[in-house]
C-alpha positions as CSV (number, residue, x, y, z in Angstrom):
1,E,0.0,0.0,0.0
2,Y,1.1,3.6,-0.8
3,Q,-0.1,6.8,0.8
4,Y,0.3,10.2,-0.8
5,D,0.2,13.5,1.1
6,I,-0.3,16.7,-0.8
7,G,0.4,19.8,1.1
8,T,-1.2,23.2,0.9
9,D,1.8,24.8,-0.8
10,A,1.7,22.2,-3.6
11,M,-2.0,22.9,-4.3
12,Y,-1.3,26.7,-4.5
13,A,1.4,26.1,-7.0
14,L,-0.8,23.8,-9.1
15,I,-3.6,26.3,-9.2
16,A,-1.2,29.1,-10.2
17,A,0.3,27.1,-13.0
18,T,-3.1,26.2,-14.4
19,A,-4.2,29.8,-14.4
20,I,-1.0,30.9,-16.3
21,L,-1.6,28.2,-19.0
22,S,-5.2,29.2,-19.4
23,I,-4.2,32.9,-20.0
24,M,-1.6,31.8,-22.6
25,F,-4.1,29.7,-24.6
26,I,-6.6,32.6,-24.6
27,R,-4.1,35.2,-25.8
28,K,-2.8,32.7,-28.5
29,A,-6.3,32.3,-29.9
30,F,-6.8,36.1,-30.3
31,D,-3.4,36.5,-32.0
32,Q,-4.1,33.9,-34.7
33,E,-5.0,35.0,-38.3
34,P,-8.4,34.1,-39.7
35,L,-8.6,30.8,-41.3
36,S,-9.4,32.4,-44.6
37,E,-6.2,34.4,-44.5
38,L,-4.2,31.3,-43.6
39,A,-5.7,29.5,-46.6
40,V,-4.5,32.3,-48.8
41,N,-1.1,32.8,-47.3
42,Q,-0.1,29.2,-46.5
43,N,-1.4,27.3,-49.5
44,P,1.4,24.7,-50.0
45,L,0.4,23.8,-53.5
46,E,0.6,27.5,-54.6
47,N,4.0,28.0,-52.9
48,S,5.3,24.9,-54.6
49,Q,4.1,26.1,-58.0
50,E,5.8,29.5,-57.4
51,N,9.1,27.7,-56.5
52,I,8.9,25.6,-59.7
53,T,8.2,28.6,-61.8
54,S,11.1,30.6,-60.3
55,S,13.5,27.6,-60.7
56,S,12.4,27.2,-64.3
57,T,13.0,30.9,-65.1
58,L,16.5,30.7,-63.5
59,E,17.4,27.7,-65.5
60,E,16.1,29.3,-68.7
61,D,18.2,32.5,-68.0
62,T,21.2,30.3,-67.3
63,Y,20.8,28.5,-70.5
64,Q,20.3,31.7,-72.5
65,N,23.3,33.5,-70.9
66,F,26.3,31.4,-70.0
67,D,30.0,32.2,-70.1
68,P,32.4,29.2,-69.7
69,C,35.5,31.4,-69.7
70,P,34.9,34.9,-68.3
71,A,38.6,35.7,-68.5
72,F,38.6,35.4,-72.3
73,T,35.5,37.5,-72.5
74,V,37.2,40.3,-70.7
75,L,40.0,40.3,-73.2
76,D,37.6,40.2,-76.1
77,Q,35.8,43.2,-74.7
78,D,39.0,45.2,-74.6
79,I,39.6,44.8,-78.3
80,D,38.7,48.5,-79.0
81,D,41.1,49.6,-76.3
82,Y,43.9,47.5,-77.9
83,K,43.2,49.2,-81.3
84,A,43.4,52.6,-79.7
85,D,46.6,51.7,-77.9
86,L,48.1,50.4,-81.2
87,E,47.4,53.7,-82.9
88,R,49.1,55.6,-80.0
89,R,52.2,53.4,-80.4
90,K,52.3,54.0,-84.1
91,T,52.9,57.7,-83.4
92,F,56.3,56.7,-82.0
93,K,57.2,54.3,-84.9
94,A,60.9,54.1,-85.8
95,V,61.6,55.6,-89.2
96,E,63.6,53.4,-91.6
97,P,64.6,51.0,-88.9
98,S,67.8,48.9,-89.1
99,L,69.3,46.3,-86.7
100,N,72.2,48.6,-86.0
101,D,69.9,51.5,-85.1
102,L,67.9,49.1,-82.9
103,V,70.9,47.9,-81.0
104,L,72.4,51.3,-80.4
105,F,69.0,52.7,-79.4
106,V,68.4,50.0,-76.8
107,V,71.8,50.5,-75.3
108,D,71.2,54.2,-74.9
109,Y,67.7,53.8,-73.6
110,A,68.8,51.3,-70.9
111,R,71.7,53.5,-69.8
112,N,69.5,56.6,-69.5
113,S,66.4,54.8,-68.0
114,R,65.4,55.3,-64.4
115,L,67.3,52.1,-63.6
116,H,70.5,53.1,-65.5
117,L,71.2,49.6,-66.8
118,S,74.6,48.8,-68.3
119,Y,74.5,46.7,-71.5
120,T,77.1,46.8,-74.3
121,P,76.2,46.8,-78.0
122,E,77.5,43.3,-78.1
123,D,75.1,42.2,-75.3
124,I,72.1,43.6,-77.1
125,A,73.2,42.3,-80.5
126,T,73.6,38.8,-79.0
127,F,70.1,39.0,-77.6
128,V,68.6,40.3,-80.9
129,A,70.5,37.7,-83.0
130,G,69.1,35.0,-80.6
131,L,65.6,36.2,-81.2
132,G,66.2,35.9,-84.9
133,A,67.6,32.4,-84.6
134,T,64.9,30.8,-82.5
135,K,61.7,31.6,-80.6
136,L,63.1,30.4,-77.3
137,S,65.9,32.2,-75.4
138,I,67.5,31.2,-72.1
139,L,69.3,33.8,-70.0
140,Q,71.3,32.0,-67.4
141,G,73.8,32.9,-64.7
142,M,74.1,34.1,-61.2
143,S,71.5,36.4,-59.6
144,G,71.9,40.2,-60.0
145,T,73.5,40.2,-63.4
146,G,70.6,41.6,-65.4
147,K,69.0,38.5,-66.8
148,T,65.4,39.5,-66.1
149,S,66.1,43.2,-66.7
150,L,67.3,42.7,-70.3
151,P,64.0,41.5,-71.9
152,K,62.1,44.0,-69.7
153,I,64.1,47.0,-70.7
154,F,64.3,45.9,-74.3
155,S,60.5,45.5,-74.6
156,E,60.0,48.9,-72.8
157,A,62.4,50.6,-75.3
158,V,60.6,49.3,-78.4
159,F,57.0,49.5,-77.1
160,A,56.7,45.7,-77.0
161,N,54.7,43.7,-74.4
162,C,56.4,41.6,-71.8
163,D,54.4,39.3,-69.6
164,I,56.2,37.7,-66.6
165,I,55.3,34.2,-65.5
166,E,56.7,33.1,-62.2
167,V,57.6,29.4,-62.4
168,E,56.9,27.3,-59.3
169,S,58.8,24.3,-58.1
170,S,55.6,22.2,-57.9
171,W,54.8,22.4,-61.6
172,K,54.5,18.9,-63.1
173,D,52.5,19.2,-66.3
174,K,51.3,21.6,-69.0
175,N,48.1,22.4,-67.0
176,E,50.3,24.5,-64.7
177,L,50.8,26.8,-67.7
178,L,47.5,26.5,-69.5
179,G,44.8,26.1,-66.9
180,Y,42.0,23.7,-65.9
181,Y,38.4,22.8,-66.9
182,N,35.9,22.2,-64.2
183,E,33.4,19.6,-65.4
184,F,31.0,20.4,-62.5
185,S,30.7,24.1,-63.2
186,M,31.5,23.7,-66.9
187,K,34.0,26.5,-66.8
188,Y,37.6,26.8,-68.0
189,T,40.0,28.8,-65.9
190,P,43.1,29.9,-67.9
191,K,46.4,30.6,-66.2
192,K,48.4,33.8,-66.7
193,F,50.5,32.1,-69.4
194,T,47.4,31.3,-71.5
195,L,46.0,34.8,-71.1
196,A,49.3,36.2,-72.3
197,L,49.2,34.0,-75.4
198,Y,45.5,35.0,-76.0
199,K,46.2,38.7,-75.6
200,A,49.2,38.3,-78.1
201,A,46.8,36.7,-80.6
202,L,44.6,39.7,-80.4
203,N,47.6,42.1,-80.9
204,Q,49.6,40.4,-83.6
205,E,51.3,43.6,-84.7
206,I,53.0,44.1,-81.3
207,L,56.2,42.3,-80.4
208,T,55.5,40.1,-77.3
209,F,57.8,38.4,-74.8
210,I,56.5,35.8,-72.4
211,L,59.1,35.7,-69.7
212,L,59.3,32.5,-67.6
213,D,61.1,33.7,-64.5
214,E,63.4,31.1,-62.9
215,M,62.2,28.5,-65.4
216,N,64.4,25.7,-64.0
217,L,62.8,25.7,-60.5
218,S,60.9,22.8,-61.9
219,R,61.9,20.4,-64.7
220,I,61.3,22.2,-67.9
221,E,60.4,19.0,-69.8
222,Y,57.5,18.5,-67.3
223,Y,55.5,21.6,-68.0
224,F,57.0,23.0,-71.2
225,S,57.3,19.8,-73.4
226,D,54.4,20.7,-75.6
227,F,55.9,24.0,-76.5
228,L,59.3,22.4,-77.2
229,S,57.5,20.2,-79.7
230,L,55.7,23.1,-81.3
231,M,59.1,24.7,-82.1
232,E,59.5,22.0,-84.7
233,N,56.4,23.0,-86.6
234,E,56.1,25.7,-89.2
235,E,55.3,29.1,-87.9
236,N,51.6,29.0,-89.1
237,Q,51.1,25.5,-87.7
238,R,51.9,26.0,-84.0
239,E,48.5,25.2,-82.5
240,L,47.7,24.4,-78.9
241,K,44.6,22.5,-78.0
242,L,43.5,23.7,-74.6
243,I,40.6,21.2,-73.9
244,N,38.7,18.6,-75.7
245,I,35.3,20.3,-75.7
246,K,34.2,23.4,-77.6
247,L,34.0,26.7,-75.6
248,N,31.6,29.5,-76.6
249,R,29.5,31.8,-74.6
250,K,25.8,32.2,-74.8
251,E,24.0,35.6,-74.9
252,D,20.3,35.7,-75.4
253,N,20.3,32.1,-76.5
254,Q,22.9,32.9,-79.2
255,D,26.4,31.2,-79.5
256,I,29.3,33.7,-79.5
257,D,32.8,32.5,-80.3
258,Y,35.9,33.7,-78.5
259,L,37.9,35.9,-80.8
260,A,41.3,34.1,-80.5
261,L,40.1,30.5,-80.3
262,E,39.7,28.2,-83.3
263,N,37.0,25.5,-83.1
264,G,36.3,26.8,-79.6
265,N,39.2,25.0,-78.0
266,T,42.4,25.6,-80.0
267,L,44.8,28.6,-79.5
268,K,47.3,29.3,-82.1
269,V,50.7,30.5,-80.9
270,P,51.0,33.7,-82.9
271,P,54.3,34.5,-84.7
272,N,54.8,37.7,-82.7
273,V,55.5,35.8,-79.5
274,W,59.0,34.9,-78.2
275,F,59.5,32.8,-75.0
276,I,62.3,34.0,-72.7
277,G,63.5,32.0,-69.8
278,T,65.7,33.0,-67.0
279,A,67.7,30.4,-65.1
280,N,69.8,30.4,-62.0
281,R,72.4,27.8,-61.4
282,D,72.4,26.7,-57.8
283,E,71.3,23.8,-55.6
284,S,67.6,24.9,-55.7
285,T,67.3,24.4,-59.5
286,F,67.3,21.6,-62.0
287,V,69.9,21.0,-64.7
288,I,68.6,22.0,-68.1
289,S,68.7,19.1,-70.5
290,D,70.2,19.0,-74.0
291,K,66.7,18.8,-75.5
292,V,65.9,22.3,-74.2
293,Y,69.4,23.7,-75.0
294,D,69.2,22.4,-78.6
295,R,66.0,24.4,-79.2
296,A,67.0,27.5,-77.4
297,H,69.5,30.3,-77.8
298,T,71.5,30.7,-74.6
299,M,73.1,33.8,-73.1
300,N,75.4,33.4,-70.1
301,F,75.7,36.1,-67.5
302,T,78.9,35.4,-65.7
303,K,79.8,38.8,-64.2
304,R,78.1,41.8,-62.7
305,A,77.6,44.7,-65.1
306,P,79.6,47.9,-64.3
307,K,77.8,50.8,-62.8
308,V,76.6,53.4,-65.2
309,R,78.1,56.8,-64.4
310,N,77.5,58.9,-67.5
311,Y,73.8,59.2,-68.3
312,T,71.3,61.9,-69.4
313,H,67.6,62.3,-69.2
314,P,65.4,59.3,-70.1
315,L,64.9,58.8,-73.9
316,S,61.6,58.6,-75.6
317,Q,60.5,55.1,-76.7
318,K,60.5,54.0,-80.3
319,Y,57.9,51.6,-81.7
320,Y,59.2,48.6,-83.6
321,D,56.2,46.5,-84.7
322,Y,56.5,42.8,-85.3
323,Q,56.4,43.1,-89.1
324,S,59.4,45.5,-89.0
325,I,61.4,43.3,-86.7
326,D,60.6,40.1,-88.8
327,K,61.5,41.9,-92.0
328,L,64.9,42.9,-90.6
329,F,65.6,39.3,-89.5
330,K,64.6,37.9,-92.9
331,T,66.7,40.4,-94.8
332,A,69.7,39.7,-92.6
333,K,69.4,36.0,-93.2
334,Q,68.9,36.3,-97.0
335,N,71.7,38.8,-97.5
336,G,74.1,37.2,-95.1
337,N,77.1,35.4,-96.6
338,F,78.0,33.1,-93.7
339,D,77.7,29.4,-94.6
340,A,77.8,27.3,-91.4
341,E,78.0,24.0,-93.2
342,N,81.2,24.9,-95.0
343,S,82.8,26.9,-92.3
344,E,86.4,25.6,-91.6
345,L,86.3,26.9,-88.0
346,I,83.1,25.0,-87.2
347,K,84.6,21.8,-88.8
348,Q,87.7,22.1,-86.7
349,V,85.7,22.6,-83.5
350,E,83.7,19.5,-84.4
351,V,86.9,17.5,-84.7
352,L,88.1,18.7,-81.3
353,L,84.9,17.8,-79.6
354,A,84.3,14.4,-81.3
355,P,86.3,12.5,-78.6
356,Y,83.8,13.7,-76.0
357,N,80.7,12.6,-78.1
358,I,79.7,16.2,-78.6
359,S,78.1,16.8,-82.0
360,F,75.2,18.7,-83.4
361,G,72.6,18.3,-86.1
362,N,71.0,20.4,-88.8
363,R,68.8,22.3,-86.4
364,I,71.7,23.7,-84.5
365,L,73.6,24.3,-87.7
366,K,70.8,26.4,-89.0
367,Q,70.6,28.4,-85.7
368,I,74.3,29.0,-85.9
369,E,74.1,30.3,-89.5
370,D,71.0,32.6,-88.7
371,F,72.6,33.9,-85.5
372,V,75.9,34.9,-87.3
373,N,74.2,36.6,-90.2
374,I,71.9,38.6,-87.9
375,Y,74.8,39.5,-85.6
376,K,76.8,40.7,-88.5
377,A,73.9,42.9,-89.7
378,C,73.9,44.5,-86.2
379,F,77.4,45.8,-87.0
380,P,77.4,46.5,-90.7
381,N,80.7,48.5,-90.7
382,E,82.7,46.1,-88.6
383,D,84.2,42.6,-89.1
384,V,82.5,40.6,-86.4
385,E,82.1,37.2,-88.0
386,S,84.7,35.4,-85.9
387,E,83.2,37.0,-82.7
388,A,79.7,35.9,-83.7
389,V,80.8,32.4,-84.5
390,E,82.6,32.0,-81.2
391,K,79.6,33.3,-79.2
392,I,77.2,30.9,-80.7
393,L,79.6,27.9,-80.7
394,L,80.3,28.5,-77.0
395,S,76.6,28.7,-76.0
396,K,75.3,25.9,-78.3
397,V,78.2,23.4,-78.5
398,V,81.3,24.0,-76.4
399,A,79.2,24.5,-73.2
400,K,78.3,20.8,-73.3
401,L,81.9,20.1,-72.0
402,E,80.6,21.1,-68.6
403,V,79.1,17.6,-68.0
404,K,82.0,15.7,-69.6
405,T,85.2,14.3,-68.1
406,I,88.2,15.9,-69.7
407,D,91.5,14.0,-69.1
408,D,93.9,16.6,-70.6
409,K,92.4,20.0,-70.2
410,E,95.6,21.9,-70.9
411,K,95.9,20.3,-74.3
412,L,92.3,21.1,-75.1
413,E,92.8,24.7,-74.1
414,M,95.8,24.9,-76.4
415,E,93.9,23.6,-79.3
416,F,91.1,26.2,-78.8
417,E,93.8,28.9,-78.4
418,K,95.2,27.9,-81.8
419,L,91.8,28.6,-83.3
420,N,91.7,32.1,-81.6
421,L,88.6,31.1,-79.6
422,H,89.6,32.9,-76.5
423,Q,86.1,32.9,-74.8
424,C,86.1,29.1,-75.2
425,V,89.5,28.9,-73.6
426,A,88.3,31.0,-70.7
427,F,85.3,28.7,-70.3
428,I,87.4,25.6,-70.1
429,K,89.7,27.2,-67.6
430,R,86.7,27.9,-65.4
431,L,85.9,24.2,-65.6
432,D,89.4,23.7,-64.1
433,N,88.6,25.9,-61.2
434,E,85.3,24.1,-60.6
């Protein structure tokens, strides 16, 4: 048996709680909307219908207006600005340009610029002749010797475009340069490199440098292999397929093609583009392979440039368009009388290097010939043929001794000395010190 005792205090508390609940229910009833209004405002079928209609409208707008690559659209929309900028540059166009005038002007412009850069006519002529020999140049050497400054000040002087791409050590394939396509959002995100190519395609009258800064922080063959292969094609056949599907934007249910793309996914590498790579040589970088060297012109920066002391006010820029530069290169090649295949000096160097399995094919032979003829055109009143031949032989052929074992270096030095190739001798001596 159980007995329950309820005290007076408990009864009072129960009565008070009951009264409060009753008041709350009464007030809730008065605050409610009429059932008719509830029927109008809270009809689930009507709300569902409205949501479906809104969703359908949104999907229709999305279908009628969709841009899979907004970055390309921005560049396309700037086409009028590019035309206006081109007309402005033409007002500074160089009159009756020549390679000699170009070299001397860039030297003076660099010296009198805000940075007071010191480059000799031979330095600028070497850079220019390299541009005429191949579309890929590598400027290598220790930091602080003017590798990056050279293409930047050159492009500034002649009103060219120079886009700098910072290479990262994590790059493993071409997508690091080109960009990625997101299948979920159906959008393509181009990288800075691709945007530079696209912009160059829209401005084909303007000389364009795409500068890969510290390009050997990652293995060049990993991310740049496609472009090394493109160098083998004719100039009008250098095409780069970005993705496998077709890209075009939709505006008011109409398809609009991107201006610089062919078939909606292929970007042609325009002829006004040169690739310039800077390379440091230390423990943080990778060794550049022969595959890359064979396709590139190489300039070595082995010493710090002297300080400029005599300079004046900054010079005005001169506009050298791509057609003018290309015409100067072609004229120098056609009128040049240097025959690399029959050069006795080149044949003798080949004999000296044969024991070290160092040789070169027709590609390098053509680059040597083009380089020498253009370099000579930069100094029409001087005899610089031997100087030009030694420069290109050192960078393209003799430099390969760096990775070879040389048993009798003194004898090799003497043989090069007999050929009056003093820069090559100095290079071999530096190998002794290393």
